[in-house]
N, C-alpha and C positions, 0 to 999 in steps of 0.2 A: 539448405541444411543437408546433412549426409544421411538422411533417413530414406527408406524406400518410398518413392513417390507414389502416393495413393490418393491424390487430390481429387476432390469433388466440390465444385463451387456451386452453392445454392443461389439461384437467382433471387435478388432482393431489390425491391423498389424503395429507394431512399429519397426522401424529400430533399429539395435543394436546401443547402445550409443557410440559415438565417444569421444575420450579423448581430447576434444577441449574446451578451455576456452577463452571466448571473454573478452578483457579488456575494460570495459566501465565505470569505476568509480562507485561511489555509486549510489543508486537509491531511498533512503528514505524508503525502505521496509525492512522487517526482513531478516537477513542474512541467506543464504542457507548452510553455513558451521558452524558446532558447535563451531569450534575454534574461529570464529569471533564474537560470541555472547558476548556482554558487559553487565555486571550486572548493573542495575540501583540502587541497594540497597545501594551502597557505597557513593552516593551523599549526601552532607551536605545541609539540607533544610534551613540553615540560610542565609538570604540575605547578600551579601557582604557589607563590610563597605566602607565608602568613597562616593564620588560623583558618580552619574551614568556616564557611558561613553558618549562621545560626540555623538550627533545624527544629522542626516540631517534635513533640514528645514521642510521636509514633514512628520516628525515623530511626533506623538501625544502620550499622556499618558492618562491612566485612563479609559481603556475600561470597559463597563458595563457587559462584558462577554456574551452578548446575542448571542445565536446560536453557542457558542464555547464549545465543549466538548472534554475531554482528561483525561488521567490517570496521577496521580502524588501522590507520597508518599503513595502508597497502597490504593488510593481512586479514585473513578469514579466521576469526576467533570462534571456534566450534563449541557446541554445548558440552562436549566431553572434556574440554580443557585444552585440546590441541590447537595450535596456531599454525596456519598454512599461509605462506607467502603467496601473493597474487601477482600476475603479470603487471608490468608497468606500462602505462599509457599516458599520452599528453593530457587527457581528460579523465578524472577519477571516476570510479563507479559511483552511481548515485541511487541505485535501487538493486534489490536482490531477493531471490526466493531460493528455496532448496527443493530440488526435483530429483527424487530417487537417489538421495545422498550426494548429488552433485549440486554445485552452486551455479545458478544462472544469474549473472550480474550484468547490469546494463550501464552504459556510459554514453555520453553525448558524442555524436559523430563530428562535432565542430561546426555544423550548419543548422539543421532543423531537427533531424530525427536522431535515433539512437542505434547503438550496436550492442548486441547481447553476446556474452561469452559463456559457454557451458564449461565449467571447471570441475575437474575431479577432485577427490579428497587429498591428492598430492599436489594440487595447485597447477596441474597441467590443463591447458585449454584443449578440449576435445572437439569443440564445434563453435562456430560463430555465425550469427545471422543478423540481418537488419530488422529493425522494428520501429514503429512510430514513437514508442516511449517504453515504459516498463513491461515486464512479463508477469502474468499472474499464474498461480498454481492452485489446484483443487485441494480439498481438505486432507486427502490421503497422501498428498505429495507425489502422486503418480503421473499427473497430466498437467501440461502448461498450455497457455494460450497467449497470443500476441496478435498485433495487426502489422502486416508487413508494409513496406513503403509503397506498394502498389494498391493498398487498401484492402487486401485479402485478410479475412479473419481466420487465423491459423490455430490449430491445436497439434500437440505432439505427445507421444508416450512411447516408452521402450525405444524401438528403432523405427517407428512409423509416425506418419503425420497425415492430417486431412484438413482441408479448408471447410468452413461452415457458412461462409457468406462473404459479401463485399460491402465496403462503405466508400463514400465519396470523400476523399481527403482534401478537396479544394477548401482553402482557408486563406484569409488575408495575412500578409506579413509572414512572420516566422511561427505562428501559432499552429497547433496540431488539431485537426478537425475531430478525430476520434481516437480514443485510447482505451485499452482493455481495463475492466474494473474487477471482474471475478469470473471464475469458471466452476461449474459443478458437473458431476457425473464422472464417467471414466471407470477404469483406466482407458479403455478403448473409446474413441469418439466416432467409430464407424456406426452408421445408422442401423445396421443389422446386428450390432452387438450391444455394448453398453450405452452408447450415446452420450453427448455432452451438451451443455448450454453455456454460451459465453455472453456475458453482459458487457456492453461497451458504453462509455460516456462520451458526450460531445464537448469539445473544448470551446464551443461557441454558444453554449446554453440551450441547445435543443434537447428534446426528451431522450433519455437513455434508451438503448435498444438491446434486445436479446436475440441471439442467433443459436438455433438448435441444429444439431447434426441430423435431426429427423426432418429438416427442411422448413421449419417454422421460424419466420422472422417477424418480430413485433416490437412495440414499445414495451418496456418493463412494466410500467403501470401508468395510469392516467396522471399526467402532471409530474412524473418523476424526472427530475433533471440531473440527478447524480446517484449512482450506486457506489457504495463503499465496500460491501462484502456480501457473500451469499453462502448458505449452507446446503448440505444435501437434503435437509428436512424441509426446504422450501422457504426459509426465512431470508429476506434480503434487507439489508440496512440501506436506507435511502434518504435523500432530500427531496421533498415534493413541492416546496414553494419557498420564496424569499419575500419577507414582509417589506413594507415601505421603509422601515427602519433598518433594513438589510439583515434582520435576524433570519436564520434558517429554520424551517419547520420540517420535521421528518419523523422517522421511526422505523419500525420493522414491518415490512410488507410480506404477506403470506401469498406465495405464488400459487398455492393450490386453489384458493378461491378468490384471489385478487383483492382481498381486504387488508386494511392496516391492522395489525395486532394491537398497536398503540401508536400514538403520535405525541410529539413534544416540540415546543418552540424554545425550550430552555437549554437544549443541548444539540450538538451535532452527533448523530448516531452513526458510529463508524465501525471499526473492526469487531467482529463477533468472536468470542473466546473459543478455544478448541472444543470444549464440551458443549457449546451452544447456550450456556447458561447466563453469560454476561456480555455486555457491550462496552467498548471503549468510547468515551464521549467527552470531547472538549466542550467549552461553552459555545453557545449558538453563533456568536459573531466575534471576530477578532481581527487584528491587523496582520500585515504580511510577515512579521517576525514569528508569530505563533501565539497560541492561547496562553493565558495566565492561569487557567484552571484546567485540570484533567480529572474526570470522574469515571467511575465504573458503575454502570446501570444494570439492574436486573433485567434479563432479556424477556421475562414473562410480563412484568408490570411496567417497565420503563422507568422505575424509580431508582435513585442512587442507593447503593448498598453501604456506603461509608462516606466520610468527609472527603472532598476532593483534594488532590495535591494542589497547593497554592502557597506561594511565598512572595513576600514583598520584593519587587524589583526583578523577579525571575519570569521567564517564559519557557514554554515547552516547545521543543523543536520537532520531534518525531516520536512515534509510538508504535508498538506491535506486541501481540500476545506471544508469550513463550510457551514451550511445550508443556510446562508444568502448571499452566493456568494463571500465571502472574502477568501483569501488564508491564512490559519493559518500555522505558521512555528516556529521552534525552532532554535536558533542561539547561538553560544558560543563566548564570547568576550575575551577569554584568561584566565578568572578566574570564570566566572559564565554563567549559561544558562538563556536565555530569551525566553519567549513565546510571539509571535508577530502575528499581523494580517495585511495583506496587501490588500487594496482595489484595484479595477481594474484601478483606476487613479494613483496608485503608492503610495498613502498615507499609511504609516506604523504606527500601533498603538501598544503600549506595553500592554500586557494583564497580569495584576498582577505584582508582584515584581520578580526581578532576583533571581535565586537559585544558590548558590555557588556549584561548582563541577568541576571535571577535564574534559578534552576534550573527553574522551571515556565513560563518565558516564552520558549520557543524562537522566535526571530524568523524562522527559515527554514522554508519549506514545500518539501520536495523533490518534484519531479515524477516520478511513477511511470510506467514505460513497459511 
């Protein structure tokens, strides 16, 4: 990248990768296997004909799109209503975060890894770098983390960058051995300033690891095989085991004392809301298309705060919290994709018109915050 090089690689002892895969269903994040990547370019942007599908009584229409940002049809739809055209590539962007008002969007490199473009508010690419998969951003949006194709765990902010450790990328076939899950701390990740912690997941089922800019490398928690999100207050949403029936059990881990704040085998505990009060949670186990139920849980108790989103014949493709505290998600009704927003009281709002497309061609890329 074009930052001032200030790299410091912390020595890390990484155990050899075990050839173990945990069956946990989908997660709403970019695939770690190149063969699983679905192109969004084939979707037909024409709204389907006929009447809209039946909706529950708590569904509303006509969102004003406030605080909703996403990628669609090669454009960045921003929360303020602006639409910015993005550069064209053979492989479409499949993940994105916002970093200091710039979009960091990743796309498959055509082989195994990914390429990340840093794009300004006018749609101009101001930097490009290689990464094993997607890029993660801290809560404040000031600092990003990724794993480069040499296995170096990298962080960047402003016009500076620093490495915080290394991982062994050896993996069979076209799978990715490690990919970033979350970053906390910042904005500076220098050990003599703010410091940062980067959590990474194994694509082979090994325990998740954390890398601190203060030189500490460790597992995230005993038995934790997947991290979904982390907050500055020390809460980390995790999966800590898979049952014989392939149900996932997890919850919120407290990094301050290493204990679980609560656990559940009824839901996958995933993205934490911007205010830390809620957690996005699909059902515990589901097939490759996506979950058929999506819930919002209370982050203190782990209990659902409202009825889940669930419709006969539909599945949910991806989800992300918006700045205003609503859960944005995409869903497929059998012939078209819908962009929707769910409030913490369970009210679901349609955002814009449905987009016709097949069940593996989700045209929306939701921006993770």
